[in-house]
DOTI-756039 format. One line per 3 residues: number of its first residue (from 1); their letters; for each residue x, y, z of N, C-alpha, C. Coordinates in steps of 0.2 Angstrom, whole numbers, plus 5000, padded with zeros to 4 digits. Each point is the difference from the previous one (the first is absolute). Layout:
NUM = A = X/Y/Z/X/Y/Z/X/Y/Z | ...
This chain:
1 = MLQ = 5490/5528/5459/5002/5003/5005/5001/5004/5001 | 4996/5004/5005/4998/5009/5002/5007/5000/5002 | 5001/5006/4998/5007/5003/5002/4999/5008/5004
4 = SGQ = 5008/5001/5001/4998/5005/5006/4997/5007/4997 | 4995/5003/5003/4997/5005/5000/4993/5000/4996 | 4999/4992/4997/4993/5000/5000/4995/5000/5007
7 = QAP = 4995/5001/4997/4994/4998/5006/5000/4993/5001 | 5000/4997/5007/4996/4994/5000/4994/5000/5003 | 4998/4993/4996/4995/4999/5000/4995/5000/5008
10 = GFV = 4994/5000/5003/4998/4999/5006/4998/4994/4998 | 4999/4995/5007/4997/4995/5002/4998/5000/5007 | 4996/4994/4998/4997/4997/5010/5001/4992/4998
13 = LPG = 5003/4999/5004/5000/4990/4999/5002/4999/5008 | 4997/4994/4999/5000/4996/5007/5006/4998/5002 | 5001/5001/5007/5008/5000/5003/4999/4995/5005
16 = VIG = 5007/5000/5003/5002/4998/5007/5006/5001/5004 | 4997/5003/5005/5005/5001/5005/4999/4998/5007 | 5007/4998/5003/4998/4996/5006/4994/4996/5003
19 = GKI = 4999/4996/4993/4995/4994/5000/4992/5003/4999 | 4999/5005/5001/4994/5005/4998/5001/5001/4993 | 4993/4996/4997/4999/5002/4993/4995/5007/5000
22 = DTH = 5003/5005/4995/4996/5006/4999/5000/5003/4994 | 4998/5006/4996/5001/5003/4994/5005/5005/5000 | 5002/5001/4997/5007/5005/4999/5000/5003/4995
25 = GLA = 5000/5006/4998/4999/5006/4995/5005/5005/4997 | 5004/5001/4995/5003/5003/5000/5000/5007/5002 | 4995/5004/5000/4997/5007/5001/4999/4999/5010
28 = EYT = 5000/4997/5003/4999/5000/5007/5007/5002/5002 | 5006/4998/4997/5007/5001/5002/5002/5007/4997 | 4998/5001/4995/5003/5007/4994/4996/5006/5004
31 = DNG = 4993/4998/5000/4996/5004/5003/5002/5005/5005 | 5002/4996/5004/5004/5002/5006/5005/5002/5002 | 5004/5002/4994/5006/5002/4997/5005/4995/5003
34 = WAV = 5000/4992/4999/5005/4997/5000/5000/4997/4994 | 5007/5001/4997/5005/4994/4997/4998/4995/5000 | 4999/4995/4993/5000/4994/5001/5006/4995/4997
37 = VLV = 5003/4996/5002/5003/4996/4996/4997/4992/4998 | 5000/5000/4995/4995/4997/4996/5003/4992/4999 | 5002/4994/5002/5003/4996/4999/4995/4994/4997
40 = FYP = 5002/4999/4991/4997/4995/4999/5006/4993/5000 | 4995/4995/5001/5007/4993/5001/4995/4994/4998 | 5000/4995/4996/5000/4996/4997/4996/4994/5005
43 = FDF = 5002/4998/5005/4998/4994/5004/5002/5001/5008 | 4997/4999/5004/4999/5000/5007/5006/4992/4999 | 5002/5001/5007/5005/4993/5000/5006/5000/4995
46 = HPV = 5002/5001/4993/5004/5000/4998/5004/5001/5002 | 5006/4999/4999/5006/4999/5004/5004/5008/4996 | 5001/5001/4994/5000/5009/5000/4996/5005/5002
49 = CTT = 4994/4998/4998/4995/5004/5004/4999/5003/5009 | 5002/4994/5002/4999/4999/5008/5007/5007/5001 | 5007/4997/4998/5004/5002/5001/4999/5011/4998
52 = QIC = 4997/5000/4994/5000/5008/4999/4995/5002/5005 | 4995/4997/5002/4995/5002/5003/5003/4999/5006 | 5002/4996/5005/5005/5002/5007/5004/5004/4998
55 = TLR = 5003/5003/4996/5006/5005/5001/4997/5008/4998 | 4994/5000/4997/4996/5006/5002/4998/5000/5007 | 4996/4996/5003/4999/4997/5007/5004/5003/5005
58 = DSE = 5006/4997/4999/5005/5002/5004/5007/5008/4998 | 4997/5004/4995/5003/5006/4999/4999/5004/5004 | 5005/5002/5004/5000/5006/5007/4999/5005/4995
61 = SLA = 5003/5002/4995/5000/5006/4997/4991/5002/4997 | 4997/4992/5000/4993/5003/4997/4996/5000/5005 | 5003/4999/5005/4996/4998/5005/5000/5008/5004
64 = MVE = 5006/5003/5000/5001/5007/5004/4997/5006/4994 | 4995/4999/4994/4999/5003/4996/4991/5004/5004 | 4999/5003/5001/4993/5004/5003/4994/5000/4993
67 = NTV = 4994/5000/5003/4998/5000/4995/5000/4996/4993 | 5001/4992/5001/5001/4997/4995/4997/4993/5002 | 4997/4996/4994/4997/4993/5002/5003/4996/4995
70 = VLG = 5002/4992/5000/5003/4998/4997/4993/4994/5000 | 4999/4999/4992/4993/4995/4997/5003/4995/4997 | 4999/4993/5000/5002/4997/4997/4994/4997/4994
73 = VST = 5001/4997/4995/4996/4999/4997/5001/4993/4994 | 4997/4995/5001/5001/4996/4995/4991/4996/5000 | 5002/4997/4995/4992/4996/4998/4999/4992/5004
76 = DSV = 5004/5001/5007/4998/4993/5004/4995/5004/5004 | 4996/4995/5002/4992/5000/5005/5004/5004/5006 | 4996/5003/5003/5000/5004/5008/5001/4993/5005
79 = YSH = 4998/4993/4999/5000/4995/5003/5009/5000/4999 | 5002/4999/4995/5007/4997/4997/5005/5006/5004 | 4995/5006/5002/5007/5008/5001/5000/4997/5007
82 = RAF = 4993/5000/5003/4999/4999/5007/5005/4995/5002 | 5001/4994/4996/5005/4993/5003/5006/5004/5000 | 5001/5003/4992/5008/5002/5000/5000/5006/5007
85 = GDE = 4996/5007/4999/5002/5003/5006/5002/4998/5006 | 4997/4995/5002/5001/4999/5007/5006/4995/5001 | 5003/4997/4996/5007/4996/5000/5006/5005/5001
88 = YRI = 4999/5004/4996/5004/5005/4996/5000/5007/5006 | 4995/4999/5005/4999/5005/5004/5001/5010/4994 | 4996/4998/4995/4997/5005/4996/4997/5005/5002
91 = DFP = 5005/5007/5001/4995/5007/5003/4996/5004/4995 | 4998/4999/4998/4998/5003/4993/4994/4996/4999 | 4996/5004/4995/4993/4997/4996/5004/4996/4996
94 = LLS = 4996/4994/4997/5001/4996/4994/4996/4999/4997 | 4996/5002/4993/4997/5002/4998/4998/4994/4995 | 4993/4998/4998/4999/4997/4995/4996/5001/4995
97 = DSD = 5005/5000/4994/4995/5003/4995/5000/4993/4994 | 4996/4997/5004/4995/4992/4996/4999/5001/4993 | 4998/5003/4997/4999/5001/4992/5004/5005/4996
100 = GQV = 5006/5000/5004/5007/5006/4998/4998/5006/4995 | 4995/5002/5001/4996/5008/4997/5005/5006/5002 | 5004/4998/5006/5002/5005/5004/5009/5000/4996
103 = TEA = 5003/4994/5003/5004/4997/4994/5002/5004/4995 | 4996/4999/4994/4999/5001/4995/5000/5007/4999 | 4996/5004/5003/4999/5006/5000/5007/5003/5002
106 = YGV = 5004/4997/5002/5007/5005/5003/5004/4995/4995 | 4999/4997/4995/5005/4996/4993/5003/4995/5004 | 4999/4998/5007/5004/4994/4999/4998/4993/5002
109 = LAN = 4994/4999/4996/4997/4995/5000/5003/4996/4996 | 5003/4993/4999/5003/4995/4999/4996/4994/4996 | 4998/4999/4994/4996/4996/4997/5002/4994/5005
112 = QMD = 5005/4996/4999/5001/4992/5003/5008/5003/5005 | 4999/4995/5006/5006/5000/5002/5001/4992/5004 | 5005/4996/4999/5001/4995/5004/4994/4996/4999
115 = GHR = 4996/4999/4996/4994/4996/4997/4993/5004/5002 | 5003/5007/5004/4993/5001/5002/4998/5007/4996 | 4994/5000/4997/4999/5006/4996/4997/5007/5004
118 = EVA = 5000/5003/4997/4999/5007/5003/5003/5004/5007 | 5004/4999/5000/5005/5003/5008/5003/5006/4999 | 5002/5002/5006/5004/5008/5002/5008/4997/4996
121 = RSA = 5001/5005/4997/5008/5001/5001/5003/5002/5006 | 5006/4999/5000/5002/5005/5007/5001/5007/4997 | 4997/5005/5003/5002/5007/5000/4999/5004/5003
124 = VFV = 5002/5005/5002/4998/5006/5007/5000/5004/4995 | 4992/5005/5003/5000/5007/5000/4999/5005/5007 | 5004/5004/4999/4999/5008/5004/4995/5004/5000
127 = VDP = 4993/4999/5001/4995/5006/4997/5003/5005/5006 | 4996/5005/4999/5003/5006/5004/4990/5002/5003 | 4999/5006/5004/4993/4999/5003/4995/5005/4994
130 = DRQ = 5004/5001/4994/4997/5004/4992/4998/4994/4999 | 5003/4995/5000/4999/4992/4997/5004/5001/4993 | 5004/5004/5000/5005/5000/4995/5006/4994/5001
133 = IQY = 5001/4997/4996/5005/4994/5001/5009/5006/5001 | 5003/4997/5004/5006/5003/5002/5006/4996/4998 | 4998/4992/5000/5005/4995/5000/4996/4994/4996
136 = AWQ = 5006/4998/4996/4995/4993/4994/5008/4995/4999 | 5000/4995/5003/5004/4994/4999/4996/4993/4998 | 5002/4998/4996/4997/4993/4998/5006/4994/5000
139 = SDS = 5000/4996/5004/5005/4994/5000/5003/4997/4992 | 5005/5000/4998/5001/4996/4995/5002/4995/5001 | 5003/4996/5006/5001/4994/5002/4998/4999/5007
142 = DDD = 5001/4992/5002/4998/4999/5006/5003/5003/5006 | 5007/5001/4997/5006/5003/5002/5001/5007/5002 | 4994/5005/4997/5000/5007/4999/4995/5003/5007
145 = DPD = 5004/5004/5003/4997/5004/5007/4997/5006/4996 | 4997/5003/5004/4999/5007/4998/5006/5003/5006 | 5000/5008/4998/5006/5002/5003/4995/5004/5006
148 = LDH = 5003/4998/5006/4996/5002/5006/5002/5006/5003 | 5005/5005/4997/5003/5005/5000/4994/5006/4996 | 4998/4999/4995/4997/5002/4995/4991/4999/5003
151 = IER = 4999/4995/5002/4994/5000/5003/5000/5005/5005 | 5004/5000/5005/5001/5004/5002/4997/5008/5002 | 5005/5001/4995/5000/5009/4996/4993/5001/4998
154 = ATN = 4998/4994/4994/4994/5002/4998/4995/4998/5006 | 5000/5002/5006/4994/5000/5004/5001/5007/5002 | 5004/5003/5001/5000/5007/5002/4998/5005/4993
157 = CHG = 5000/4997/4993/4999/5005/4996/4992/5001/4999 | 4999/5005/4998/4993/5002/5000/4999/5004/4992 | 4995/5000/4996/5000/5001/4995/5006/5002/4995
160 = DTC = 5001/5004/4996/5009/5001/4997/5005/5003/5004 | 5001/4998/5008/5002/5003/5004/5009/4996/5002 | 4999/4994/4995/5005/4994/5004/5002/4999/4993
163 = ELP = 5007/4999/4998/5003/4997/4993/5004/4995/5004 | 4996/4995/4997/5006/4992/5000/5005/4999/4993 | 5005/4996/5004/5004/4998/4993/4997/4996/4996
166 = EKK = 5000/5001/4994/4999/4995/4994/5000/4992/5002 | 4994/4995/5001/5003/4993/5001/4996/4999/4994 | 5006/4995/4997/4997/4995/4994/4993/4998/5002
169 = SYL = 4996/5001/4994/4992/4997/5001/5001/4993/4996 | 4998/4996/5002/4996/4990/4998/4996/5000/4997 | 4997/5000/4992/4994/5001/4999/5000/4991/4996
């Protein structure tokens, strides 16, 4: 898994927001000075994933941070994402990494999970406008959630100007 301080790999993926399918790339946000909260999750409609995605959707602290976008990424299709986003009113792009290349580049691709091959593990990365990772977290168990306070603080970081407390890394 990539760690804080490393460069975030670029990508362009198909995604859906508001029922509309389009492409979304990391650079379209970072090149415009935005921080990106990149949320990898295994499955649309999985109870734990639904709770985690809805928690981010409902996070007042993240909604108040300027120049920040949340991007959800899983290996599910854009059609599954569209149904999931519509049902749960997800107001940020859900991206389809159907071949797992982006998930693998970030080091969070699981070879097998619940009988499915090559799916994303639950993980969060905060990427600053210089594409440096300011926060990296990966779930160790189904009931493990990222620290929203650390995510919010990391969205205000740029380069080496922010130091976050050490967080246990799960490999």
